[in-house]
C-alpha positions in Angstrom: -23.2 49.0 37.7 -21.9 52.5 38.3 -19.5 55.3 36.9 -16.7 56.6 39.1 -15.0 59.8 38.3 -11.5 60.6 39.7 -12.0 63.2 42.2 -8.3 65.0 42.0 -6.3 66.3 39.3 -3.1 65.6 41.0 -0.7 63.4 39.3 0.4 60.0 40.6 -2.9 59.9 42.7 -4.2 57.0 44.8 -8.0 56.6 44.4 -9.4 56.0 48.1 -13.1 55.7 46.9 -15.0 52.6 47.2 -13.3 49.9 45.3 -15.0 49.4 41.8 -16.2 45.9 40.7 -17.2 44.2 37.4 -19.2 46.5 35.0 -18.2 49.4 36.2 -16.6 52.3 34.5 -14.1 54.6 36.1 -13.0 57.9 34.4 -9.8 59.3 35.1 -7.2 61.8 33.5 -3.5 61.9 32.7 -2.3 65.1 34.1 1.4 65.0 33.0 4.2 62.7 31.4 4.3 59.3 33.5 1.2 60.1 35.6 0.2 57.0 37.2 -3.1 56.3 39.0 -4.0 53.5 41.4 -7.7 52.5 41.6 -9.2 49.9 44.0 -10.9 47.1 42.6 -13.0 44.0 44.0 -12.0 40.6 42.1 -13.0 37.0 42.7 -10.8 34.0 42.1 -13.6 32.1 40.1 -13.7 34.6 37.0 -11.7 35.9 34.3 -11.4 39.6 34.1 -10.9 41.9 31.3 -9.7 45.2 32.2 -9.8 47.6 29.4 -8.4 51.3 29.0 -9.9 53.3 26.5 -8.7 56.8 25.7 -8.2 59.5 23.0 -6.3 59.3 19.6 -3.0 60.6 21.2 -0.7 58.6 23.7 0.3 55.4 24.5 -0.9 53.4 27.4 0.1 51.0 30.4 -2.3 48.9 32.5 -1.6 46.3 35.2 -3.3 44.7 38.1 -1.5 44.7 41.5 -2.0 42.6 44.8 -2.2 44.6 48.3 1.6 44.1 48.5 2.2 45.8 45.4 2.9 42.4 43.5 2.0 42.7 39.9 -0.4 40.0 38.8 -0.5 40.8 35.1 -0.1 44.1 32.9 0.1 45.3 29.2 2.0 48.2 27.7 1.0 49.2 24.5 3.5 50.3 21.7 1.4 52.2 19.6 -1.5 54.8 20.1 -4.8 53.6 21.0 -6.6 51.3 23.4 -5.2 48.6 25.8 -6.5 45.9 27.9 -5.4 43.2 30.3 -6.7 39.7 31.1 -6.2 38.3 34.5 -7.5 35.5 36.7 -6.5 36.4 40.5 -5.7 33.4 42.9 -7.8 34.5 45.9 -11.1 36.8 46.4 -10.2 40.3 47.5 -9.3 43.8 46.7 -6.6 44.7 44.1 -5.4 47.7 42.4 -5.4 48.7 39.0 -2.3 50.7 38.1 -2.7 52.9 34.8 -0.5 55.5 33.3 0.0 57.0 29.6 3.1 57.8 27.9 5.3 56.4 30.6 8.4 56.8 28.2 7.6 59.8 26.0 6.1 63.1 26.8 2.6 64.1 25.4 -0.5 66.3 26.3 -3.1 65.6 29.1 -5.4 62.9 28.4 -8.8 61.6 29.7 -9.2 58.1 29.7 -11.8 55.2 30.7 -11.1 51.9 32.8 -13.9 49.3 32.1 -14.2 46.1 33.9 -15.8 43.0 32.3 -15.8 39.3 33.6 -16.6 35.8 32.6 -16.6 32.3 33.9 -13.1 31.4 34.3 -10.9 29.3 31.5 -10.8 26.0 33.0 -12.6 22.7 32.8 -14.2 22.8 36.6 -16.3 25.5 35.3 -17.1 24.7 31.6 -20.7 24.8 30.3 -22.2 21.8 29.3 -24.0 21.1 26.1 -26.3 18.3 25.7 -26.7 16.2 22.4 -30.0 15.0 21.0 -28.9 11.9 18.4 -32.3 11.9 17.1 -32.0 15.3 15.3 -30.0 16.9 12.8 -28.0 18.7 13.8 -27.8 17.0 17.4 -26.7 20.5 18.9 -26.0 24.2 18.5 -23.9 26.2 20.7 -23.9 30.2 20.6 -21.0 31.6 22.4 -19.2 34.9 22.7 -15.3 35.8 22.8 -15.3 38.2 25.6 -11.8 39.2 25.0 -8.5 38.7 22.8 -7.3 35.7 24.9 -10.8 34.4 25.8 -10.9 30.4 25.8 -14.3 28.8 26.3 -14.7 25.1 27.5 -18.2 23.5 26.2 -18.5 20.0 28.0 -20.1 17.3 25.8 -20.6 13.5 26.2 -19.4 11.5 23.3 -20.2 7.7 22.4 -17.9 5.3 20.6 -18.2 4.9 17.0 -19.9 8.0 16.1 -18.1 10.9 14.2 -19.0 13.9 15.4 -18.4 17.1 13.3 -18.3 20.9 14.5 -18.8 23.6 11.8 -17.9 26.7 13.4 -19.3 30.1 12.1 -17.6 33.2 13.5 -16.4 36.8 12.3 -13.1 36.6 14.3 -10.6 35.1 11.9 -7.8 34.2 14.5 -10.2 31.8 16.3 -9.7 28.3 16.8 -12.0 25.3 17.8 -10.5 21.8 18.7 -11.5 18.9 21.1 -9.9 17.8 24.3 -10.2 15.1 26.9 -11.0 15.6 30.7 -7.0 15.8 31.3 -7.0 18.5 28.6 -5.0 16.6 26.3 -5.9 17.6 22.4 -7.7 14.8 20.5 -6.4 14.6 16.9 -9.2 15.0 14.4 -10.1 12.1 12.0 -10.3 15.0 9.1 -10.8 18.6 8.4 -11.1 21.0 5.9 -14.7 22.4 6.5 -14.9 21.7 10.2 -13.3 19.2 12.9 -14.2 15.7 12.8 -13.5 13.3 15.7 -14.1 9.8 16.5 -13.6 8.8 20.6 -12.3 5.1 21.4 -13.8 5.8 24.9 -17.2 7.1 25.7 -17.3 9.7 28.2 -16.9 13.5 28.9 -14.9 15.7 26.5 -14.7 19.5 25.8 -15.1 21.6 22.7 -12.7 24.4 22.9 -13.2 27.8 21.5 -10.6 30.0 21.7 -9.2 33.2 20.2 -5.5 33.6 19.0 -3.7 34.2 22.4 -0.5 35.7 20.7 -2.4 38.7 19.6 -0.6 42.1 20.8 -4.0 44.1 20.1 -7.4 43.5 21.7 -10.1 41.9 19.6 -13.4 43.8 19.3 -15.5 42.8 22.2 -18.9 40.8 22.0 -17.5 38.7 19.1 -20.0 36.0 18.7 -19.5 32.5 17.4 -21.8 29.5 16.6 -21.0 25.7 16.8 -23.2 23.4 14.9 -22.4 19.8 15.9 -23.6 17.1 13.3 -23.0 13.4 13.7 -22.5 10.4 11.4 -23.5 6.9 12.8 -21.0 4.1 13.0 -20.2 2.5 9.9 -21.2 -1.0 9.1 -20.9 -3.9 6.7 -24.1 -3.2 4.7 -22.7 0.1 4.2 -19.1 -1.0 2.6 -18.8 -1.0 -1.2 -16.0 -3.5 -2.8 -13.3 -2.7 -5.1 -11.0 -5.2 -6.8 -7.4 -4.5 -8.6 -8.2 -3.4 -12.0 -11.5 -1.7 -11.0 -12.7 1.9 -11.5 -15.3 2.9 -9.2 -17.5 6.2 -9.0 -19.4 7.2 -5.5 -21.3 10.2 -4.9 -20.8 12.7 -1.9 -23.5 12.1 1.0 -23.0 15.1 3.0 -21.2 16.6 5.9 -19.0 13.9 7.8 -19.4 11.2 5.0 -16.9 8.6 5.0 -17.0 5.7 2.6 -15.3 2.0 3.0 -14.2 0.1 0.1 -13.9 -3.6 1.0 -10.5 -5.0 -0.9 -8.9 -8.8 -0.8 -5.1 -8.1 -0.8 -2.6 -10.7 -1.1 1.1 -10.7 0.7 3.8 -10.0 -1.9 2.0 -7.6 -4.0 2.0 -3.4 -3.7 -1.6 -2.0 -3.9 -2.0 1.4 -5.5 -5.2 3.9 -5.1 -5.7 6.8 -7.1 -8.1 9.6 -7.3 -9.2 10.0 -11.0 -11.8 12.6 -10.6 -13.6 14.7 -7.8 -12.1 15.9 -4.6 -11.3 14.2 -1.6 -10.0 15.2 1.6 -8.2 11.9 2.7 -7.5 8.5 1.0 -6.2 5.3 3.0 -5.7 1.7 3.1 -6.7 0.5 6.6 -6.6 -2.7 8.2 -10.0 -4.1 9.6 -9.5 -2.5 13.1 -9.2 0.8 11.2 -5.4 1.6 11.8 -3.8 2.5 8.5 -1.2 0.1 6.9 2.3 1.4 6.4 2.7 3.1 3.4 5.2 1.8 0.7 6.0 5.3 -0.9 5.2 8.6 0.7 3.3 11.0 -1.7 3.4 14.8 -2.0 -0.3 14.6 -2.7 -1.9 12.1 -0.1 -5.5 13.0 -0.9 -4.6 11.8 -4.4 -2.9 8.5 -4.4 -1.8 5.9 -2.0 0.5 2.7 -2.0 0.6 -0.1 0.2 2.0 -3.4 0.5 0.3 -5.5 3.1 2.5 -8.2 5.2 -0.5 -10.4 5.5 -3.1 -11.7 2.9 -6.7 -10.9 3.8 -9.6 -8.6 3.9 -8.7 -4.7 4.0 -10.3 -1.5 3.6 -9.7 1.5 1.3 -11.3 4.6 3.4 -12.3 7.5 1.4 -13.2 10.9 3.1 -14.9 13.0 0.1 -15.5 16.7 -0.3 -17.7 15.9 -3.6 -18.6 13.1 -6.0 -15.3 11.2 -6.9 -13.9 8.4 -9.1 -11.1 6.1 -7.8 -9.0 3.3 -9.2 -7.4 0.3 -7.8 -4.0 -1.3 -9.1 -2.0 -4.5 -8.1 1.6 -5.2 -9.0 4.2 -7.5 -7.9 5.6 -6.0 -4.6 8.9 -3.9 -5.0 11.1 -6.3 -2.9 13.4 -9.0 -3.6 11.7 -12.3 -1.9 8.2 -11.5 -4.4 10.2 -9.9 -7.3 9.1 -10.6 -10.9 11.5 -12.3 -13.5 13.7 -11.2 -16.3 16.0 -13.6 -18.5 19.2 -13.0 -20.3 18.5 -12.2 -23.8 15.0 -11.1 -23.3 13.1 -7.8 -22.8 10.7 -6.8 -20.1 8.0 -4.4 -20.5 6.8 -2.5 -17.5 5.1 0.8 -16.1 5.8 2.9 -12.9 2.4 2.6 -11.2 2.6 5.5 -8.6 5.3 8.2 -6.9 8.7 6.8 -6.2 7.8 3.3 -7.7 10.5 0.8 -7.4 10.0 -2.6 -9.4 12.5 -5.6 -8.9 13.5 -8.2 -11.0 14.7 -11.7 -10.2 17.4 -13.0 -12.6 19.0 -16.3 -12.5 22.8 -15.8 -13.0 26.0 -17.9 -13.4 29.2 -17.3 -11.2 32.2 -15.4 -13.1 29.7 -14.2 -15.7 29.5 -10.5 -16.8 25.9 -9.1 -17.6 25.1 -5.6 -18.8 21.4 -4.4 -18.0 19.5 -1.5 -19.8 16.6 0.4 -19.0 15.0 2.5 -21.3 12.2 5.0 -20.6 9.2 5.8 -22.7 10.2 8.9 -24.6 7.4 10.8 -23.5 7.9 10.3 -19.7 8.8 13.0 -17.5 10.3 10.6 -15.1 14.2 9.7 -14.5 15.3 6.4 -13.7 18.1 4.5 -12.1 19.3 1.0 -12.0 20.7 -1.4 -9.3 22.1 -4.9 -9.1 21.8 -6.6 -6.0 23.4 -10.1 -5.1 22.8 -12.5 -2.8 24.6 -10.6 0.1 22.5 -7.6 -0.5 25.5 -5.8 -2.1 24.5 -3.2 -4.7 25.8 -2.0 -7.9 24.0 0.8 -9.1 23.6 3.9 -11.5 22.5 7.4 -10.8 19.3 8.8 -11.5 19.2 10.1 -15.3 16.7 10.4 -18.3 15.6 8.2 -21.1 18.2 5.5 -20.6 20.6 3.9 -18.0 23.0 1.0 -18.6 24.8 -1.0 -15.7 27.5 -3.5 -16.1 27.9 -6.2 -13.1 29.4 -9.6 -12.4 27.8 -12.5 -10.7 29.5 -13.3 -7.3 28.0 -16.7 -7.4 25.6 -19.0 -9.2 22.9 -17.8 -7.4 19.8 -15.4 -7.8 20.4 -11.6 -8.3 18.0 -8.9 -8.6 17.5 -5.8 -10.8 15.8 -2.8 -9.2 14.6 -0.2 -11.3 13.7 3.2 -9.6 11.9 6.3 -10.8 11.6 9.7 -9.6 10.1 12.7 -10.9 6.5 13.9 -12.2 4.1 10.9 -13.1 2.4 11.0 -16.3 0.5 8.8 -18.7 3.9 7.6 -20.6 5.7 6.1 -17.9 6.4 2.7 -19.5 9.7 1.3 -19.7 11.7 -1.9 -21.2 14.6 -3.6 -19.3 16.8 -5.8 -21.1 19.7 -8.1 -20.0 22.5 -9.4 -22.0 25.7 -12.0 -21.1 28.7 -10.0 -21.8 31.4 -12.5 -21.1 31.7 -15.9 -19.2 33.6 -19.0 -18.5 37.0 -20.7 -19.4 36.2 -21.5 -23.0 34.1 -19.9 -26.0 33.8 -22.3 -28.7 32.4 -21.3 -32.1 31.2 -23.9 -34.5 30.8 -23.6 -38.4 28.0 -23.4 -40.6 27.7 -27.2 -41.4 27.6 -29.7 -38.6 29.9 -29.9 -35.5 30.7 -32.2 -32.7 32.0 -30.4 -29.5 33.7 -32.5 -26.8 33.1 -31.1 -23.3 35.8 -29.8 -21.3 36.5 -29.0 -17.6 35.4 -25.4 -16.8 32.5 -23.2 -17.6 32.4 -23.0 -21.5 30.0 -21.6 -24.2 29.5 -23.6 -27.3 27.9 -21.8 -30.3 27.3 -24.2 -32.9 25.8 -21.5 -35.5 24.6 -23.6 -38.5 24.0 -27.2 -39.3 23.3 -29.9 -37.0 25.3 -29.7 -33.9 26.1 -31.5 -30.7 27.9 -31.4 -27.7 28.8 -34.8 -26.0 29.3 -35.4 -22.5 31.5 -38.3 -20.9 29.2 -39.2 -17.9 25.7 -40.4 -18.0 22.8 -38.0 -18.0 21.9 -38.7 -14.2 25.0 -36.3 -13.2 23.3 -33.4 -15.2 20.7 -30.7 -14.8 19.6 -29.4 -18.2 17.6 -26.1 -18.3 15.8 -24.6 -21.2 15.9 -20.8 -21.3 13.5 -18.1 -22.8 16.5 -16.7 -25.0 16.7 -19.9 -26.7 19.8 -21.1 -25.1 20.4 -24.1 -23.0 22.3 -24.5 -19.7 23.6 -27.8 -18.7 24.9 -28.2 -15.1 27.3 -30.8 -13.9 26.0 -31.6 -10.6 28.4 -34.4 -9.6 31.4 -33.6 -11.3 33.5 -30.3 -11.3 30.1 -28.5 -11.1 30.7 -26.8 -14.4 28.3 -24.8 -16.2 28.0 -24.6 -19.9 25.9 -22.4 -22.2 24.9 -24.0 -25.5 23.8 -21.8 -28.4 22.4 -22.9 -31.9 23.2 -26.8 -30.5 20.5 -29.3 -31.8 21.7 -32.5 -29.2 23.3 -32.9 -26.3 25.0 -36.4 -26.2 25.7 -38.4 -22.7 27.0 -41.7 -22.1 23.4 -43.1 -21.6 21.3 -41.3 -23.9 20.9 -38.4 -26.2 18.6 -35.2 -25.9 17.1 -34.1 -29.0 16.7 -30.3 -28.4 14.7 -29.8 -31.5 11.8 -31.3 -29.9 11.9 -28.6 -27.2 13.0 -25.6 -29.1 9.9 -23.2 -28.4 8.6 -24.7 -25.1 10.4 -21.9 -23.2 8.5 -19.2 -25.2 5.6 -20.3 -23.6 3.7 -18.3 -20.5 3.1 -20.0 -17.3 -0.7 -19.8 -17.8 -0.2 -21.8 -20.8 2.0 -24.5 -18.8 -0.6 -24.8 -16.3 -3.3 -25.4 -19.1 -1.2 -28.4 -20.6 -0.9 -29.8 -16.9 -4.7 -29.9 -16.4 -4.9 -32.0 -19.6 -2.3 -34.3 -17.9 -4.5 -34.4 -14.6 -7.3 -35.1 -16.4 -6.3 -38.0 -18.3 -3.6 -39.6 -16.1 -4.4 -37.9 -12.9 -0.6 -37.4 -12.3 2.1 -34.4 -12.4 3.3 -34.1 -15.9 6.8 -35.7 -17.2 9.0 -32.6 -17.9 9.9 -34.1 -21.1 6.4 -34.9 -22.2 5.4 -31.5 -21.0 8.4 -29.6 -22.9 7.4 -31.6 -26.0 3.7 -30.4 -26.1 4.7 -27.1 -24.8 6.8 -26.7 -28.1 3.9 -27.9 -30.2 1.6 -25.4 -28.6 4.1 -22.3 -28.9 4.7 -23.5 -32.7 0.6 -23.1 -33.2 -0.7 -26.4 -32.5 -4.2 -25.8 -30.5 -4.9 -26.8 -27.2 -7.8 -28.5 -28.5 -5.8 -30.6 -31.1 -3.5 -31.6 -28.1 -6.5 -32.6 -26.0 -7.3 -35.0 -28.9 -3.9 -36.3 -29.5 -3.4 -37.0 -25.6 -6.5 -39.8 -25.9 -4.3 -41.5 -28.7 -1.4 -42.2 -26.2 -0.1 -45.6 -24.9 -0.6 -44.5 -21.5 -4.3 -43.5 -22.2 -5.1 -46.9 -23.9 -3.5 -48.4 -20.6 -6.1 -46.4 -18.5 -9.1 -46.7 -20.8 -9.0 -50.1 -22.7 -12.5 -50.0 -24.1 -13.0 -46.7 -25.5 -17.0 -47.8 -25.7 -17.1 -47.9 -21.6 -18.2 -44.3 -21.4 -19.4 -44.5 -18.0 -15.7 -45.4 -16.5 -14.5 -42.5 -19.0 -16.7 -40.1 -17.5 -16.4 -41.3 -14.1 -12.7 -41.2 -14.1 -12.1 -37.4 -15.9 -14.5 -35.8 -12.9 -12.4 -37.7 -10.5 -9.3 -36.5 -12.1 -10.4 -32.9 -12.8 -12.6 -32.2 -10.0 -12.0 -34.6 -7.3 -15.2 -35.8 -7.2 -17.8 -38.0 -8.4 -20.1 -36.5 -11.1 -23.6 -35.0 -10.7 -26.4 -37.2 -12.1 -27.5 -34.7 -14.8 -23.9 -34.3 -15.6 -23.1 -38.1 -15.7 -26.0 -38.7 -17.9 -25.5 -35.9 -20.4 -22.1 -36.7 -21.1 -22.1 -40.3 -21.3 -25.0 -39.9 -23.7 -23.2 -37.5 -25.7 -20.0 -39.7 -25.9 -21.8 -42.9 -26.9 -23.8 -41.0 -29.7 -20.4 -39.6 -30.7 -21.6 -35.8 -30.5 -18.3 -35.2 -28.5 -14.9 -36.4 -28.9 -13.0 -37.5 -25.9 -10.7 -34.5 -25.9 -13.3 -31.9 -26.5 -15.1 -33.5 -23.2 -12.1 -33.3 -21.2 -11.6 -29.5 -22.1 -15.5 -29.0 -21.3 -14.8 -30.6 -17.7 -12.0 -28.2 -17.3 -13.2 -25.1 -18.6 -16.6 -25.6 -17.1 -15.2 -25.9 -13.6 -16.8 -23.4 -10.8 -16.2 -22.3 -7.4 -14.6 -25.0 -5.3 -13.8 -27.0 -8.3 -11.9 -24.3 -9.8 -9.7 -24.0 -7.0 -9.2 -27.7 -6.7 -8.0 -27.9 -10.6 -5.8 -25.0 -10.4 -3.9 -26.4 -7.3 -3.5 -29.7 -8.8 -2.5 -28.1 -12.1 0.1 -25.9 -10.5 1.4 -29.1 -8.3 2.2 -30.5 -11.6 3.9 -27.4 -13.3 6.1 -27.0 -9.8 6.9 -30.7 -10.1 7.9 -30.8 -14.0 8.6 -27.5 -15.2 10.4 -26.1 -12.1 11.9 -29.2 -10.5 12.7 -31.0 -14.2 11.2 -34.3 -13.1 10.3 -37.0 -15.6 9.6 -39.9 -13.5 6.0 -40.8 -14.1 5.1 -43.1 -10.9 6.7 -40.1 -8.6 4.3 -37.9 -10.6 1.3 -39.8 -9.5 2.2 -40.1 -5.9 2.4 -36.2 -5.8 -1.2 -36.3 -6.8 -2.4 -39.3 -4.7 -1.0 -37.3 -1.8 -3.0 -34.1 -2.8 -6.1 -36.4 -2.7 -9.7 -35.8 -3.8 -11.7 -32.4 -3.3 -12.9 -33.3 0.3 -9.9 -34.0 1.7 -7.2 -32.0 -0.6 -3.9 -31.7 1.1 -2.0 -29.3 -1.0 1.0 -28.9 2.0 1.4 -32.7 2.0 1.6 -32.9 -2.0 4.0 -29.8 -1.8 6.0 -31.7 0.6 5.9 -34.9 -1.4 6.9 -33.2 -4.7 9.7 -31.4 -3.0 11.2 -34.8 -1.5 11.1 -36.4 -5.0 13.0 -33.1 -6.2 15.7 -32.9 -3.3 16.2 -36.6 -3.8 16.7 -35.9 -7.8 19.6 -33.5 -7.2 21.6 -35.5 -4.8 25.1 -36.2 -5.9 26.0 -39.5 -7.0 22.4 -40.9 -6.6 20.3 -38.4 -8.6 18.5 -38.5 -11.7 18.5 -36.4 -15.0 16.7 -33.0 -14.5 15.3 -31.1 -17.6 13.6 -28.1 -16.4 13.0 -24.6 -17.7 14.9 -21.5 -16.1 13.5 -18.0 -15.8 10.4 -19.2 -18.0 7.7 -20.5 -15.5 6.9 -18.6 -12.4 6.7 -20.7 -9.3 3.2 -20.7 -8.4 4.3 -21.5 -4.6 6.7 -18.5 -4.2 4.2 -16.5 -2.4 2.9 -18.5 0.3 
């Protein structure tokens, strides 16, 4: 290290002394305006050089590096009074020249200056320093570095393994510094997370580089000898032993385990449902639904605060995970709802009002609606008065043609005409600020319909059906509508609003609405609608409960007329316990169990019908004794077996009952023999064939609806959810 002094006071002096080198200092003087000095310097290609000019308070300076041909390699010209520096890496070893001057464009006084040369290992990966990791310690490594100049970049080579999360905690006084990861090709690796540091998990083990750099766009030099420290911590790979579980409707709280903590919550998700996760309390860096391979699931709505809530609709049913990267202790909640797309929509019926809630940012709910060609409907959506949202209403027909309102507050109304007798959809959309009062109601009314509208009197009326789509309103009294053809030509549907739809399958395919009508008269039979008046008010779950009793006693799918009869009684207040007792006092029951004293046969049959298997020894002995002693009735025994099902028994019974509902309430069939054939196709618990049973039921439904050779179809419409709509 040497200090060299300029040996002349002449302007534009070429200093011919021995070249200076790194760590040397050259003291010079600017004699006049635009005075330029050239100082030879020894530089090497494997290093970066910082050439700094320090001067007094007055004047602005220029500094540059030239090769021996006078070609400029790098330069810096200050536009303010003070020091200046240039950073260069030369292409080859050799003698270069420092060109420097002061006040090149404005006059100024004579000025002393000092040139100082510093160097460090060049800014490239081939000359990077190596940092060993010790995975048995915490932290695994600490690196102390120095920013030598304002454009300094350091590469620290490290060996990373797959599965681990590596976290870097930087400490520095330099506010314009940056720290990040690159691979051997110099490609930046996206961090897994970061707010207090840089976390990364690599897919391929190997050499990577921690990059420490100051802001390369700064126009003024940084303070020299600016130290920094990198502390590297590691979180080991996650495994199934450390995975929590969360289910829809649950709220869970979890602690923060320290830097690098990632929590995983396993969740079973079904196709056709939306899942919404929300942070209720605490602080979270990131919250995501992820697939088993760790890839994020596509979002169904994009949130403005991704760390607080997220929503997805998985395309396939299966096991997924909620990934939480916390900053603190926290609490999260999981919500499940029917997905916002037309294939898995909820339902709304004409004449009824549905209540729902907007569950997440930009939530959309879709409701299926059975419509009649040519009918005009009005739909009204009304927000909770305390909600801060706005809503919109859209009608979508089978060709995906939309009729919609614009977003408005409080209430929107939409009128639309059905282009055909198929399913339409009503989409209720939200926008705005979520709150605790984001419930809304949706109601649909029939505004106009058909060719004829006939009203009766307060007395007894009889209407003769005519060609065309008609509405018959009997008003008061005992009223009936007369059809000239046999019932086998028709489909009769019970609707939640209390009206009845009659569809002529074999004739002109007319559709009639019957309001306040007590009897339908066909040429071969009469249908007493008063026996079924409340059946359409029953829920899907209650229909399934009735189907379980049919399965238990008769081992067949319910006949729709019988199912609707008992549904009417259940809806009007008769208990399920009383219905189970009534079932034992039926002709079909007496034919199947001719000897009431033979409790062995009865218990064995009920086990086989309900659970698809023979009774276990203890259960068989207990129930046969209780029935023989009269301690329990047959009806209460049947309900105990139904309600006591566990594990695989529950799945078997539920599938069997849903087959029954699909055959009767949705398919509208009443053939007892065919109902038995459906359950025979299903089989016992060891060989249960749900797909085969569904195929058998579908074949009977298709045959019943054939033109010219079908049967009477008596079903519900917009009442029971199809249990097999979502595969």
